[in-house]
C-alpha positions as a Markdown table, in Angstrom:
| # | Residue | x | y | z |
|---|---|---|---|---|
| 1 | Unk | 220.0 | 7.0 | 18.8 |
| 2 | Unk | 221.6 | 6.0 | 22.2 |
| 3 | Unk | 219.6 | 4.1 | 24.8 |
| 4 | Unk | 219.2 | 7.3 | 26.9 |
| 5 | Unk | 217.2 | 8.9 | 24.0 |
| 6 | Unk | 214.8 | 6.2 | 23.3 |
| 7 | Unk | 211.2 | 6.0 | 24.3 |
| 8 | Unk | 210.0 | 3.4 | 26.7 |
| 9 | Unk | 206.2 | 3.1 | 27.8 |
| 10 | Unk | 204.0 | 1.2 | 30.2 |
| 11 | Unk | 200.3 | 0.5 | 29.0 |
| 12 | Unk | 197.9 | 0.2 | 31.9 |
| 13 | Unk | 193.9 | -0.6 | 32.0 |
| 14 | Unk | 192.2 | 2.7 | 32.6 |
| 15 | Unk | 189.9 | 1.9 | 35.6 |
| 16 | Unk | 189.7 | 2.8 | 39.2 |
| 17 | Unk | 192.5 | 0.6 | 40.6 |
| 18 | Unk | 195.1 | 2.3 | 38.4 |
| 19 | Unk | 194.2 | 5.8 | 39.0 |
| 20 | Unk | 196.6 | 6.0 | 41.9 |
| 21 | Unk | 199.2 | 4.0 | 40.2 |
| 22 | Unk | 199.3 | 6.3 | 37.3 |
| 23 | Unk | 199.5 | 9.3 | 39.7 |
| 24 | Unk | 202.4 | 8.0 | 41.3 |
| 25 | Unk | 204.2 | 7.3 | 38.2 |
| 26 | Unk | 203.7 | 10.7 | 36.9 |
| 27 | Unk | 204.7 | 12.2 | 40.2 |
| 28 | Unk | 208.1 | 10.2 | 40.1 |
| 29 | Unk | 208.8 | 10.8 | 36.5 |
| 30 | Unk | 208.4 | 14.5 | 35.7 |
| 31 | Unk | 209.6 | 14.0 | 32.0 |
| 32 | Unk | 206.8 | 11.2 | 31.3 |
| 33 | Unk | 203.8 | 12.0 | 29.2 |
| 34 | Unk | 200.3 | 10.5 | 29.5 |
| 35 | Unk | 198.4 | 9.2 | 26.4 |
| 36 | Unk | 194.9 | 8.4 | 27.6 |
| 37 | Unk | 192.7 | 6.2 | 25.5 |
| 38 | Unk | 189.0 | 5.0 | 26.0 |
| 39 | Unk | 190.1 | 1.6 | 27.9 |
| 40 | Unk | 193.9 | 2.2 | 28.4 |
| 41 | Unk | 196.5 | 4.7 | 29.7 |
| 42 | Unk | 200.0 | 4.8 | 28.3 |
| 43 | Unk | 202.7 | 6.6 | 30.0 |
| 44 | Unk | 205.8 | 7.1 | 28.0 |
| 45 | Unk | 209.1 | 8.7 | 28.4 |
| 46 | Unk | 212.6 | 9.0 | 27.2 |
| 47 | Unk | 215.4 | 7.2 | 28.5 |
| 48 | Unk | 213.7 | 5.7 | 31.7 |
| 49 | Unk | 210.5 | 5.2 | 33.4 |
| 50 | Unk | 210.5 | 4.1 | 37.1 |
| 51 | Unk | 207.5 | 3.0 | 39.0 |
| 52 | Unk | 208.1 | 3.2 | 42.8 |
| 53 | Unk | 206.4 | 1.2 | 45.5 |
| 54 | Unk | 206.7 | 3.7 | 48.2 |
| 55 | Unk | 205.0 | 6.6 | 46.0 |
| 56 | Unk | 202.1 | 4.3 | 45.2 |
| 57 | Unk | 201.8 | 3.6 | 48.7 |
| 58 | Unk | 201.6 | 7.2 | 49.7 |
| 59 | Unk | 199.0 | 7.9 | 47.2 |
| 60 | Unk | 196.8 | 5.0 | 47.7 |
| 61 | Unk | 197.3 | 5.1 | 51.6 |
| 62 | Unk | 197.8 | 1.4 | 51.9 |
| 63 | Unk | 200.4 | -1.0 | 51.5 |
| 64 | Unk | 201.2 | -2.1 | 47.8 |
| 65 | Unk | 203.0 | -5.1 | 46.4 |
| 66 | Unk | 204.3 | -4.2 | 43.0 |
| 67 | Unk | 203.1 | -7.6 | 41.6 |
| 68 | Unk | 199.8 | -5.9 | 41.7 |
| 69 | Unk | 200.8 | -3.8 | 39.0 |
| 70 | Unk | 200.9 | -6.7 | 36.6 |
| 71 | Unk | 197.2 | -7.5 | 37.0 |
| 72 | Unk | 196.3 | -4.3 | 35.1 |
| 73 | Unk | 199.2 | -4.0 | 32.8 |
| 74 | Unk | 198.5 | -4.2 | 29.1 |
| 75 | Unk | 201.9 | -3.8 | 27.6 |
| 76 | Unk | 205.3 | -2.4 | 28.2 |
| 77 | Unk | 208.4 | -1.4 | 26.3 |
| 78 | Unk | 212.0 | -1.4 | 27.4 |
| 79 | Unk | 214.2 | -3.5 | 29.5 |
| 80 | Unk | 212.6 | -4.4 | 33.0 |
| 81 | Unk | 214.5 | -4.2 | 36.0 |
| 82 | Unk | 212.3 | -5.0 | 39.0 |
| 83 | Unk | 212.6 | -5.4 | 42.7 |
| 84 | Unk | 210.3 | -5.4 | 45.6 |
| 85 | Unk | 210.7 | -1.5 | 45.8 |
| 86 | Unk | 210.6 | -0.7 | 42.0 |
| 87 | Unk | 210.2 | -1.2 | 38.4 |
| 88 | Unk | 212.4 | 0.6 | 35.9 |
| 89 | Unk | 211.9 | 0.6 | 32.2 |
| 90 | Unk | 214.9 | 1.6 | 30.1 |
| 91 | Unk | 216.9 | 0.7 | 27.0 |
| 92 | Unk | 220.0 | 0.9 | 28.8 |
| 93 | Unk | 221.6 | -2.6 | 30.1 |
């Protein structure tokens, strides 16, 4: 199985703070799927999953520092490539 076929995921606490973040991630990743649990939400996708600050800000209606994401993050799977503007999970190096 190549890296582009592997599944990556991001698990977040299910709360009011993450509602807009989850909406933004799904808007930017049409191939992503949502797995809702009682206390967490897992977003998974084949290949890559990208979290974009600009989309979160547009949905939230305020400035957003991607470091805020870590407060509600439970777990993730994949190689992390992070900048001030986006966080990308993939199995490609």
